[in-house]
C-alpha positions as CSV (number, residue, x, y, z in Angstrom):
1,X,128.2,104.6,-4.0
2,X,126.5,105.8,-0.8
3,X,125.2,103.2,1.7
4,X,122.6,103.8,4.4
5,X,121.4,101.4,7.1
6,X,117.7,101.8,7.6
7,X,116.1,100.8,11.0
8,X,118.7,98.1,11.8
9,X,117.8,96.3,8.6
10,X,119.9,95.7,5.6
11,X,121.8,98.5,3.9
12,X,120.1,100.6,1.2
13,X,122.4,101.7,-1.5
14,X,121.9,104.8,-3.6
15,X,124.2,105.6,-6.5
16,X,125.1,109.3,-7.0
17,X,123.3,111.0,-9.9
18,X,125.2,110.4,-13.1
19,X,126.9,113.1,-15.0
20,X,126.8,113.2,-18.8
21,X,129.7,111.4,-20.3
22,X,131.0,110.5,-23.8
23,X,128.7,111.4,-26.6
24,X,125.9,112.7,-24.4
25,X,128.3,115.2,-22.7
26,X,129.7,116.4,-26.1
27,X,126.1,116.9,-27.4
28,X,125.0,118.8,-24.4
29,X,128.1,120.9,-24.4
30,X,127.7,121.7,-28.2
31,X,124.1,122.8,-27.6
32,X,125.4,125.5,-25.3
33,X,128.0,127.0,-27.6
34,X,127.2,129.3,-30.5
35,X,129.0,128.6,-33.7
36,X,129.6,130.5,-36.9
37,X,129.1,129.4,-40.4
38,X,128.0,130.2,-44.0
39,X,124.7,129.5,-45.7
40,X,125.6,126.8,-48.3
41,X,122.2,126.1,-49.9
42,X,118.6,127.4,-49.5
43,X,115.4,125.6,-50.5
44,X,113.1,128.6,-50.3
45,X,109.9,126.9,-51.6
46,X,110.3,124.1,-48.9
47,X,111.5,126.3,-46.1
48,X,114.8,124.8,-45.2
49,X,118.5,125.1,-45.9
50,X,122.0,123.9,-45.1
51,X,125.0,125.8,-43.7
52,X,128.6,125.0,-43.4
53,X,130.0,125.4,-39.9
54,X,133.5,126.7,-39.1
55,X,134.1,123.2,-37.7
56,X,133.7,121.7,-41.2
57,X,130.4,120.1,-40.6
58,X,127.2,120.7,-42.7
59,X,124.1,121.6,-40.6
60,X,120.4,121.4,-41.7
61,X,118.1,124.2,-40.6
62,X,114.4,124.8,-40.9
63,X,112.8,128.2,-41.4
64,X,111.2,128.0,-38.0
65,X,114.7,128.0,-36.4
66,X,115.7,131.3,-38.1
67,X,115.7,134.4,-35.9
68,X,114.4,137.1,-38.3
69,X,113.3,136.6,-41.8
70,X,114.0,133.3,-43.6
71,X,113.1,135.0,-46.9
72,X,115.9,137.6,-46.3
73,X,118.6,135.0,-46.1
74,X,121.1,134.5,-49.0
75,X,123.5,131.7,-50.0
76,X,127.0,132.7,-48.9
77,X,125.8,134.8,-46.0
78,X,127.6,134.6,-42.7
79,X,125.4,133.4,-39.8
80,X,125.8,132.2,-36.2
81,X,123.8,129.3,-34.8
82,X,123.4,126.8,-32.0
83,X,123.6,123.1,-32.5
84,X,120.6,120.9,-31.4
85,X,121.7,118.3,-28.9
86,X,119.8,115.4,-30.3
87,X,119.0,115.5,-34.0
88,X,118.3,111.9,-35.3
89,X,119.0,112.6,-38.9
90,X,122.3,114.4,-38.4
91,X,123.6,117.8,-37.3
92,X,120.8,120.4,-37.0
93,X,121.2,124.1,-36.4
94,X,118.8,126.1,-34.3
95,X,118.6,129.9,-33.5
96,X,120.1,130.7,-36.9
97,X,120.8,134.5,-37.1
98,X,122.7,136.7,-39.4
99,X,126.2,137.4,-38.1
């Protein structure tokens, strides 16, 4: 903690800016790291799918997060992707691209 005395009065304290810790740090770090995986299931008529990451987790992705053609994807295809930092319903992939 940093303490300043202003104009002879009482000290004014300022806490240093916090750094991400725990879950927040892990989520922010994961968002910056590209991962590899395989398309597990596609729901073409609804525009979304699921993929299995090399980390063993299953990730949801929406057609809007695909770089290139969603219609050109196939189950079993290898992809790389980023992980969204804050997905309320579970792990979500972004920037999905064919590997």
